[in-house]
Structure formats: C-alpha cells, structure tokens
N, C-alpha and C positions, 0 to 999 in steps of 0.2 A: 068413416071417412076417410082414411087412410088407403084401404085396400080399393074404393073407388081411385084413387088419384094415381094407385101404385101400375095398374095394370100397363098405362102405356110403358114406362120403363123394364117392365117385364117384357111385351112385347117386341119393344126395340132389341132387346137383350137375347132375345131368341135369336135373331140374324135373320129371321125369315123377311119382313120388309126391305133391309138391305141387297138380299138376294133378288127378290120382287122388282127393287128398283134397277137393279144391275142388269139381271135379264132384259126389262123394258127399253133400256139405253143402249144394250147389242143390237135387239132387233130393231131399232131405228138406226142402228148400221147395217141392217142385211144379212146380220148372222144368224144362221141357223142353231139354236141353242134347246138346252134341254138341263132342269134342273139333276142335280145329283148323278156323277160318276161313281159306281162301285165297283170295289175288288175284294179280293181275299187275301190276306198275310196271317202271319203268325203272330199274338201279341207278346207282351213282355213274359207271360206265362208258358210260352209255345203253344196256347192253344190256337187254332184255324176260326178268322174274324174276319168280319165284315165290315171295312173301312170306306171311306169315299172324302171325294172334295163336292164342292156346290153346284158348281157352274160348268159344262162342256158346251163350249160353242167352238163353230166353225166360219171363219173369216175368208171368203175365198177370193182373190185376185187374179185370176187365170191368168200363167199358169200354177199359182202359188195358193198355195189351200194350207192357212195357220188353223191348228189345234191348239184352243185356248182353254186353258186349264184353270178356272179359277175358282179358287177357297174366300169365302166373303166375313169379315172380321168387323163385326161393329161394335164400337170402344168410346164410353162416355167422350164428349167435345175434350174434356180436361186430360184424357190419357197421350200419354205421349209412347213412342216406341225411337231408342235411341241404340243407332248402330257404330260401330268401328269404322273409321276409314281403308280404303283397299283402293290400290294403284293398278290401271290396264295396264295389259300386255307385259306382265311380270312373270315368273318362272311358272306361274300356273296356266300362262297363254290368253287369259280372258279378255276377247274383243268385244268392241262394241255392240254387236250382234250376237255373242254368244248365248245370250238369255235366249232366241229365238231357237234352238238347236236344229240345226236344219236337217232334212231327213228326208235322201235324196241317193240313199246307198243301191237302188235298183232303176235308178232314172235312166233312159236310155239316151236322151236328148243333153248335148253342152249345156253344163249350167255351173259351169265358172263365175263365182261372184267377186271381185275387186275389195279388198278390204273396206269397210265404208267407213267412211271418216271422220261420221261428228256421233259423240256420245249420245246416248237415249237421255241417261241418269248417270250421276257418280256410283264410282265402286265402292260396296263395304264388305266387312263379314259378320260375325256375330252382333246379335242386337238385344236387347232386351225390354222389355216393358212396363213403364213407370206408370203408376196412378197416385192419386191421394194416400193411398193407404198402402205405398208401399211398393214392392217390385214383383215383377211375375216373371219368373224366369223360363215357363213351360208354354206360353202361350204363341209365341214366334216360332219356336223349335215345333211345335206339335203341328203347326200349320205348313210349314216346310215340310214335314216327315209326312203329312196327308198327302201333298203333291210327289214329292221325290217317290214313294211307294207305287204311285200310281202310272210313273212316266215310264219305266220298260213298257208295260203293256199296249200304253198309247203310240209309241215307235211302233212296236211289233204294227199295230193297225194300220199306219201308214204305208211299210213294208209289206203287208198282208195284200195290199191293193194293187200293189204292183209285181207279183209272182203270181197270185192267184190267177188259172187259166182264160177266165171271163171277168175280170175286173181287171185285167192288166192291160186288155186292147183298149180301155178309157183312161187309166190311170202310168200309163206309160212313161209320161213327158211331166206328169205330176210333180212339183217341189212341196213335201211336206214340209211344215214345222210344227213343235212341239213347245208351246209357251208356256209354262207355270206361272201364275201371277196369284200373287195377295191382296186384295182390294180389302182396304179398312179406314175406317172413318178417325182412326186414331193420328193423331199430328205425328210427322216424321221427322226424325233430327239425325244429323249425321255428325258425329264428332272431327273436331278440327285437327288437321295432322300435326300442329304445332302444341294441341295439349297435354301436359302432363296432370301427377294425381294433387301436384299443389294447385294448381290453376283450376281446377275443381274446386277445392276445399275452399279456394278465395272467391268463386264465381256466386253472386246472388240469382241468376237466371241462366235456364239451361242453354239460352242464345248467347250467353257470354262464350261459351265455351263449344258451340255446335252452330251448325246452318239448318234452317228450316227448309224441308226437300218435299218436293212434292210426289216425286216417284226416285227412286234407289234401286239398285242392279244388287241383288246380294248373294256371295259365292255360296256353294249349297256344295262341298265337294263329298262324296262317297264314303260311307264309312266300311267296315269291315261286312256290316250286317245287311248294309246297302247292297254293297258290292255282289254280295253272294246272293242276296236276293235277284238281282238283276242277271245275274248269269242264269238262275234256275228258270227264269221267264224264258230267256235268249234260246237257252237250249232246247225247252221244251217246242221250243216254235222252228226251230234246226231239224228237230225228231219230226214233229207233224209232215212238214216242209220238203224234207228229204235235202241232204245237205248238198246231192250234186245238183239237184235242180235249183239249188240256191244260189250256188258257186257260178251255175251259167250262165244265170239273170245279173250277178253282182257287179256294180260296176263302185268301185270305192276306192278308198286307199290302199285296199290289200286284196288279191285276189281268194283270200279263203274268208268264209264267214264266221267261222268261229273266232277267227284273229278278229276279225271288225268287233263282232258283238262282243266281244269279251273287252275291247279297248271302248266301246260306249258304254261297256256298265261300270266301265271304272270310273270314266273322264265325264260323261257326257248325259250321264242318265240320272240325275241332269248334273249340269255346270254351276249353272246360278240359276235365281229365281228373281221376279221382278216382285217388290213390294209397291202398289199402288197407294196414294191416299185418295179419298172420294166425298167431296162435298160437292153442293150445292155454288160453293163460292168457287170453287179450283177443284177440279175433275181429272183427278191425274189421266184418266183412261182417254180424254180427249187429244192430250200429247201422246199418248202409246200408240193410237191411230193415226196420227201424222205421223208419226215416226217411219212405222212400219208400210206406209204408204211410201215414203221416201224410199224405203228398200225397196221395194219391188217395183218403182216405180222412178228412180233418180234424176231427179230436176237439174236445172243449169250449175247452181251451185255446187251439187255433189259431185257432178261429173270434174266441172273446174277442180276440186280440192283432190278429186282421185286422180286424174291428170298432174295436178301438181306432185303428187304423192311420190305418183310410177317414176314422172321425170326425175326426183330426186335421188330415187330407190338409183335409176340408171345412170345417174352422173357418179353417185356415190360407185356404184361397182367398175365403173371405168376408170376413176381416181383412181381406186384399190390395184386392180389388175395392172395399170401403169406404174403403181410403185412397186408393185412385185418385180415387174421385170426389170427395172430400174436398180433394182437391189441384187 
C-alpha cells in the first residue's frame, strides 16, 4: 500500500511536473522554450562533464530579446529558503535591472536606458534551505552554479548574432538580455536587517525575524574558478571570430574586445540571479513579466520617476558646482 501512495511524491520530487508546468506557462506568454540547455565544463575531479539547466526560453518584445535561463527546484510546501539581506547601489553597483544582464556590446543603434527607478524584488546575498529534517547548504548553491557556468555561453550566443556576417543583418539593432532564474516551490524568506543571533534564539517562528517574499534578487559574484572559466569561453570566442573583426563592430564601454570580455567575465557573468516562488496561489513569474514589460515599455509612472530623479541629479550638480565656485 505504501508503494502505491509514494509514486506521487517521487514523481513530484523528480521536478519533471514543475518543469512541464513552467514551460506551459511560458508558452502562454508567447515565449519560445526548450527543455534543458546543456554545456560542458570540468567537475570537481577535473573531468569534462555535461551540465545543464532545465528550461531555455526566449521572450521577444522588439527590439528586446530576453533569454530566460531557468532552473526548476520542486520542494515540499514546508521547505523554506532563507536569505541574508543586501542593499542596492552598494560598492558592487547592483541596480534594479542588473539581474537582466543587458547584452548590447555590438548593437549599432543608440540603446541607452536611464536607471530604472523601481526595484523588482529585495536584494539578498547567500541563502540556505531549511526543511523539517534540518538544513541543506548545497541546494541553492548548486542551482546558482548550474546557471552561472552557463552564462558566458549564452552571452556569446547574443554577441554572435551581431557579429556573424549573415545574422548581423537581422540582429544588429537587437538588445539581448541574459536572465538567470531559479523557480522553486519552496517558500522564500529574507532575514530582517536589524536581526541578530539573540533575536533568532528568542524567535518562535521564522516570520518573526524575516519577511516572506514572492521574488528575490540574489547576488552571485564570480569566484576565481568561474572567472577563469568565463575567460576561457570568451577567449575562444575572440579567437574564432578574429579580434580585429570584433573590435571593428564593438560598440561598448571600451574599444578593445579583450578588455570588455574580461570585465564581463569578472563582474557580469552573472552579477545576480532571480529566485522566484511558484504556486498556483502566488506565482512570482507573473510579477517578473509585469516588471520586464515595464522596463521595455515604461508607463507614465516610470517616466515621471525617471524625470524626477534626473531633475534631482541636475539640481545637485548645479548646487555642487556653485558651491565649488564660491569656495
């Protein structure tokens, strides 16, 4: 009798039903999606191994082309993912749209966008999975690694569309984005910024020391191994496409492709990752699509906030320059 009832839990834990349900959701959003994106890298034993993430999906709002890199993690409804708090615009310069990883280094059309004034979700750093049986320190880290090591290859895919002699004709004005997302059925919690160890010891429930969130942005700075791996991928791209050709088409923050890719490898491949809760009652993907649609096509509220911020900055600079002259 036990075996007859356990098949449901085993099937759900496999993650396949969640992947199928997320793909069906993406199809309804007119995304073009495929199960499993694979890539090769060395494992812990330095053996070349195939890795993957669950869903690779494209969301297109011309001229924007968002590459959604999705890793699905089904967890029992009692499971909690708990993250430490962080702040935007700190020393690492994580902004409200950093998680989108804009990729327009070979775009020929003007594509400047003023800083987006509204955050998608609270910013966090490291997290841990808590279950009724203890903690699992590897789950979140492994999911982040699956996406992080795939990032350079996906960035190059967008670049290739703008330097290839045939593809360039169709994609030279396209703005690509590479957006890594972990979709989970676990409940998401962000520890309050004023919490200390003593308050945690006194708390009876996790909600006393944290906020329950639908979506979070998690910082994911590259370690030495990831940066080295990224540089290898980018250097192969430079060799295969000829440095002179790439420099000719480059329209980025520097005129040398080697410098541009080294900065991306260290800081933007990736800089942060989305973690989104999914359930029928509370689907974080709805919030995600609402947000990026506002980034692609700002509504009046967004335009007014941008104008207000630009005016404040202009007034500050005028006051600063005036004070400098007076002194």
